[in-house]
N, C-alpha and C positions, 0 to 999 in steps of 0.2 A: 765239097763245101756244104751244099745245101744238104746232105745226109749227116754231116757233123751238127749242123745247127738242130737238125729235128732230134738228135741222139740227146743233146744238151737240153732241150726242151722236155723230152721223155725223162730224162733224169732229174730236171728240176721238178716234175709233175710227182715223179715217185717220191723224192723226199718230202715234198710238201704233203703228199697223202701220209705217209710214215709219221710225220709230226703231228698232222690231224688225227690220224687213230691213235697213237700214243697220248695226246691231250685229252682224247675222248675217253679213253682208258682210265686215266689220273683222274678226270672228273668224276668218271662214274663210281670209280673205287672210293673216293672221296665221300660222294653223296652216299653210298651205302653204309661207310663207316660211321657216317654221322647218324644213322639210325640206331646207331648203340645196340647191334644184334649180337650179345656176346659169343655163342657158338658159332658163327659165320665168321667174325673177326679173328676169333682164337685160331679156327682152322686155317685162315689165311696166313696168319702170323706164323703159327708153329711149321707152317710147311716150308718156311724159310730157315728154320731151326734144325741143325744135326742133333741127333741123339748125343748126350752127353756120354762119352766114352773115355777112361783114361787108364793107363797100365804103365808100369816101369818101363821108360824109354831112356835112350840114349841123348836125346835132343828133344827141345820145346821150340817152335816157332812163334813168335809174336808179330801175327799180321798188322803189322803198324803203318798201313798205307795211309790212315787218317790218324794222326796222331791221338792215342787214347790212353790215360794213365792207367784205367783199369785193367788193360791188358797186362800191363808191367806188373801191378799188384798182384793179380791171378798167376802170372810166371814166376813170381818170387814165391808164392805160396806153393806151387808145383815143386819147385826146386827145393824147398826148405822140408817139404814131405817126403823127398826123395824120389819123386816119380821121374825126376830128370836131372841129369848132372851138368848140363848146359843149356844156356838159353841163346837163340839166333834171332837177330832183329833184320828184317830185309830195309835198306836204307839205299834210296835213289843214288847213282853215280854221279860223280863230277869230274868232269876232266879226263883226259888221257895221261898215262895209265889209269883205269877206273879206279876211284877212290870215293868213299861216302862224301855225299853232300855234306858241307860243313854245318849248314844250318840244321838239316834232319838229324845231323848225328848229335848236335849240342842238345836239341830238343829230347832225343832218345836218351842222352845221357843223364839229363837232369830228371825226367821220369823214372829211370832206373833208380838214381840216386834216392830219390823220393820215397820209392817203392822198396827201397833195400833190397835190390835184386843184384846177387852177386854173379859171377861166371857169364856175364853179357857179352855176346859177340857180334859185331856188324858186318853183314855181307852186303857189299855194293851189288845193287839190281839195277838193271836197264830199264826204264819203264817202257817197253814196246807194248803198244797194243796188240792182242787183248792182255793187259797188264797182270791179271791174276794166272792166265795161264802162263805165259813167258816167265813170271816170277816165279811159278813150281818148277819148270823146268830148269831154271837157273840154281834154284835150291836143290833140285835132285842132283844136278851135277856136283854140288857141294857135298851132298850126303854119300854119293857113290865114290868120291876121292876119298872121303875121309872113312869109307866102309863102314858106313852107319846102318843100323837095318829097323829102327823104329822112331817114331816122331810125334810128339804131340803139338797139335796146331791150335794156338790159342788165338781166338778170332771173336769178333763182334758178333751177337747175338744173331741178329737179323740176315748176316752175311754169310753165316756159319755153314749152312746147308750147300750153298754154292761152293766154298772154300773145300768142304768136304769131298764134293764131286771132284772138282779139280786135282786135288792133292792124290785121291785115290786113282785116279785115271792116269796121273804121271808118275806115281810112285810106287804103284802095285806091280807093275811090270819090273822093274828093277827090285823086287821082293822087300819092299821097304813097308812095314806095318804103319798104319796112320790112326791115331786117335784125336778124336775132336773135343775140345772145350769150348762153348759157345758162352760168352761174358755179356751181361746186360748191366746197363746204368738205371737211369730213371725209367725208361721207356722199355716195358717187358711185351710180353705177349697177350697181358690181360687188359693193359692200359694204353696202348699205343694210339686207339682212336680219340684219347681226350685232347690230344692236341694236333695242330696242323703240321708241325715238324715230324710227329709220330707217323702222321698218315702219309706224309711225304716221303719218309724215309722206307716204310714197308713196300710203299708202290714201287720205289725205284729200285729196291732189292729183290721184289718180285720180278720186274721186267727184266734185271740183269740175269736172275737166275734162268729166266726161260730163254735168253739169249745165249747163255752160256749151255743149256741143257740142248737146245735145238738147232745150234748154228758151231758154237766154238768147239764143243766137244764132240759132235756129230762125226761118227766115221772113227773116232777114237777107241780104245779100250771101251767095252760095254759097261754101263755102271749098272748093278744090280737093282 
């Protein structure tokens, strides 16, 4: 009993320390960002962005975990230009058997309609932590079952490096070629320090990239 209490106390101290370190890092990045040093801030943000690569593929995947109309608009442009013939949109599951969440489905359908996106398919995704990795694994199963061998990942700009690492780690062993298209809105690699939300976004994505790089993907297929 005493041992269990000690373990809980240690665990509690560990979490408090982790949150304190995380908070200190966020504060430090925010402070440095406000100094407005373009070279440093651009290097930080660009480290989060995948190199844009696109080739003729059988499918485009819209990473719509946080609803973003611009992703649908870019996917529609890729479809129109002939880079993909189908568009897949991961959507959280609802009930059993697994079906797309009706709210998420409705939002996706509205954005697709406004973007004039044709040939959109919804794939129910079980949102299990770590979400990006488990979503990629479920998408891999869909692709291999359909015998598809190339995919374009359409993803938010500051998330894109993490997405590329995850999809290449999961899909490359299955012989699936991965292309990456980062999408930006008002916040870009050059102006993210101008607003608190920009600083918050870049800081969060940087922390998540390190978490995936050194913990989630550790021990899996080495990323070049």
